[in-house]
Structures are given as C-alpha cells and as structure tokens.
C-alpha positions as CSV (number, residue, x, y, z in Angstrom):
1,M,6.5,0.0,-10.0
2,P,5.7,3.4,-7.7
3,I,1.8,2.7,-7.2
4,E,0.1,5.8,-5.5
5,N,-2.3,4.7,-2.9
6,E,-3.4,7.8,-1.2
7,R,-6.7,9.1,0.8
8,K,-7.6,13.1,1.2
9,F,-9.4,15.0,3.4
10,V,-11.0,18.4,2.8
11,L,-10.1,20.8,5.9
12,K,-11.5,24.0,6.7
13,N,-9.9,26.8,5.2
14,D,-8.3,28.0,9.1
15,S,-5.0,29.8,8.9
16,G,-4.4,28.9,12.3
17,L,-4.2,25.7,11.2
18,E,-1.2,26.6,8.9
19,V,0.4,28.5,11.7
20,R,0.4,25.3,14.0
21,L,1.9,23.0,11.3
22,A,4.2,25.7,10.7
23,Q,5.4,25.1,14.6
24,A,5.3,21.7,14.8
25,P,8.3,19.5,14.9
26,G,8.6,17.0,12.9
27,V,7.0,18.7,10.3
28,T,8.5,20.2,6.9
29,R,7.3,22.8,5.2
30,S,8.0,23.1,1.3
31,L,6.5,25.6,-1.3
32,L,5.4,23.9,-4.0
33,V,4.8,25.7,-8.0
34,Q,3.3,23.2,-10.7
35,A,1.5,22.8,-14.0
36,Y,0.4,20.4,-16.2
37,L,1.4,20.1,-19.8
38,D,-1.3,18.8,-22.8
39,A,-0.5,15.5,-22.6
40,P,-2.3,13.4,-19.9
41,G,-0.6,12.5,-16.5
42,L,2.3,14.9,-17.3
43,R,3.4,17.6,-14.4
44,L,6.2,19.8,-13.9
45,R,6.6,20.9,-9.9
46,A,9.5,23.3,-8.5
47,R,9.9,22.4,-5.2
48,E,11.8,24.8,-2.5
49,A,12.2,23.5,0.8
50,D,15.2,24.1,3.6
51,G,16.5,26.4,1.3
52,E,16.8,23.7,-1.5
53,L,15.2,24.3,-5.0
54,Q,14.0,20.9,-6.9
55,H,12.8,20.7,-10.3
56,I,10.3,17.4,-11.1
57,F,9.3,16.0,-14.1
58,S,6.1,13.5,-13.2
59,F,4.2,10.8,-15.1
60,K,0.9,9.8,-13.5
61,R,-1.9,8.0,-14.8
62,L,-4.6,5.5,-13.5
63,V,-3.5,2.3,-14.8
64,D,-5.9,-1.3,-14.0
65,D,-7.3,0.8,-11.2
66,Q,-4.1,2.2,-9.9
67,V,-2.3,5.2,-10.0
68,V,1.3,4.8,-11.2
69,E,3.5,7.6,-10.3
70,I,6.7,8.1,-11.3
71,E,8.6,11.0,-10.5
72,T,12.5,12.1,-11.5
73,E,14.6,15.4,-11.2
74,I,15.5,17.5,-14.0
75,E,17.7,20.6,-14.6
76,A,16.3,23.7,-14.2
77,T,17.1,24.9,-17.9
78,D,14.4,21.6,-18.9
79,F,12.2,22.7,-16.5
80,R,12.4,26.4,-18.1
81,R,11.9,25.0,-21.3
82,L,8.8,23.0,-20.5
83,W,7.2,25.4,-18.3
84,K,6.2,27.5,-21.6
85,L,4.1,24.7,-22.4
86,R,2.5,24.1,-19.5
87,R,-1.6,24.4,-18.7
88,E,-3.1,24.9,-15.6
89,T,-0.8,26.0,-12.9
90,L,-1.0,26.0,-9.4
91,Q,0.7,27.1,-6.2
92,K,0.4,25.3,-2.8
93,V,2.4,25.4,0.5
94,R,3.0,22.0,2.0
95,Y,3.5,20.3,5.1
96,S,4.4,16.8,5.7
97,W,5.5,14.4,8.2
98,P,5.9,10.5,8.6
99,D,3.2,8.4,10.6
100,G,4.6,4.9,10.7
101,R,4.6,3.4,7.4
102,C,2.4,5.8,6.1
103,H,2.9,9.8,5.3
104,W,0.8,12.9,5.5
105,D,0.8,16.1,3.6
106,V,-1.4,19.2,4.1
107,D,-1.6,21.3,1.3
108,F,-2.9,25.1,0.9
109,F,-3.6,26.0,-2.0
110,K,-2.6,29.5,-2.6
111,T,-3.9,32.5,-5.2
112,T,-1.2,34.2,-7.0
113,G,-1.6,36.9,-3.8
114,G,-0.7,34.4,-1.2
115,R,-4.7,33.4,0.2
116,T,-5.9,30.5,0.8
117,Y,-8.2,29.1,-1.3
118,F,-8.5,25.6,-0.2
119,A,-6.9,23.1,2.4
120,M,-6.9,19.4,2.0
121,A,-5.0,16.2,3.7
122,E,-3.4,13.6,1.9
123,V,-2.0,10.4,3.3
124,E,0.2,8.4,1.6
125,M,-0.5,4.4,2.5
126,P,1.5,1.3,1.6
127,E,0.1,-0.1,-1.7
128,H,-2.1,-2.9,-0.8
129,Q,-3.6,-1.1,2.8
130,K,-7.2,0.1,1.9
131,V,-8.4,2.0,5.2
132,P,-6.1,5.0,6.5
133,P,-4.5,5.4,9.3
134,P,-6.4,7.5,12.4
135,L,-6.1,11.1,11.6
136,P,-3.2,13.0,13.4
137,A,-4.7,15.0,16.3
138,S,-3.0,18.1,14.8
139,I,-5.6,17.8,11.9
140,A,-8.7,16.1,12.9
141,P,-10.2,19.1,14.3
142,Y,-10.5,20.5,10.8
143,V,-11.5,17.9,8.5
144,I,-14.8,18.3,7.0
145,E,-14.9,15.7,4.8
146,Q,-13.0,12.6,3.3
147,V,-13.0,12.5,-0.2
148,A,-14.5,9.3,-1.9
149,H,-11.3,7.4,-3.3
150,Q,-9.8,8.8,-6.6
151,D,-12.9,11.4,-6.9
152,P,-11.2,13.6,-9.9
153,R,-13.1,16.9,-8.2
154,F,-9.9,16.7,-6.1
155,T,-7.1,16.5,-8.2
156,S,-4.7,19.0,-7.9
157,K,-5.4,19.7,-11.4
158,R,-8.9,20.8,-11.0
159,L,-8.1,22.3,-7.4
160,A,-5.5,24.6,-9.7
161,D,-9.1,26.5,-10.5
162,A,-9.9,28.5,-7.6
163,A,-13.4,28.9,-8.8
164,H,-14.3,25.0,-9.1
165,A,-12.3,24.6,-5.7
166,G,-14.7,27.6,-4.1
167,R,-17.9,25.5,-5.7
168,I,-17.1,22.2,-4.0
169,L,-15.9,23.8,-0.9
170,A,-19.4,25.3,-0.6
171,E,-21.3,22.2,-1.3
172,I,-19.7,20.1,1.6
173,E,-19.7,23.3,3.9
174,Q,-23.6,23.4,2.7
175,K,-24.0,19.4,3.2
176,V,-22.3,19.6,6.8
177,A,-24.1,22.6,7.8
178,A,-27.7,20.6,6.8
179,G,-26.4,17.5,8.6
C-alpha cells in the first residue's frame, strides 16, 4: 500500500529561490494544475514537464494515522469530464530532486496571473522514517517554519485559497519577527 510520509517547510516568498532552483543541476521543473472533487480525498492533476502532459487521478486519505495515496494516469478525455466536477483548484510550479532515499519538492503556489502567493518545500521519506533529513543548502536559508506533522492548514487543498495562505503566512512571519 502506498503510504505518504512527508514533512513540510514554509519558505520565504522570494522569487530568487525559484530562479536558482530552475537553474540547478538535477532539479526538474513541472507545472501542476489540480482540482479537488466533491468526495473526500479525490483529486485531479494535470502535470506538464519536459514537454509531456500527464493527467492523474488520485485518492488520498488518512487511514490509521497514515496517509494512503494512490495515483493513476487517466486519459485526457476522462480528465476533462471529471474537471467539470471540480471544487477547489490551484496552479503551482514544482521543482523536484532526489536526496538519497528521500525526495524533495518545492512548490510555488501561483495566482491565475502567475504571481507566487505561497512557497513550501516537502520531503517525502521512506514509510517508517520519522525525522526528516537535513535541509538542502539550496533551500535552508529560505525556511521560515517547519510545519507540524499533518497540520491540516498546510494541505494543498487549503492552500488553494490564496486568502487562507496569506493569513497563515502573515501569522508565521509575525511569529518569526517577534523572535
């Protein structure tokens, strides 16, 4: 069973980081457009990377304190049909790279105009690993908070709401400024 075991880190919204990641060797860039359906845990995603477009249907749900995530590629026609049933939608640019047995993704959540309104890193770890690996040097200076494990405020579905993302980012920045 595919168990998702990830830790998240809120990043400073700095356009320089995105530029540096785009130029870094071994880092892949993809554009993700995704939507959530009206049933819990169901998601659609269109992923464009290296000139290829994939359409993905996902089931993701917390079961026995573990997140089960099952993804399967679907035909573009089926994606378009299901897209009509969407609720929350989002667009993000993702930079990804392997790190030993772990995998890093840095997501830049975008408005329809292409402006970044929230940035977050995630490390996907082996199922039984509890402690995340050291932060990569490329993102360490930008981390402003490690997210508590499974904090529901930081799901992509919640962060699809730019106003929500802005509020929690302001709270974090205020806490950091207060020391």
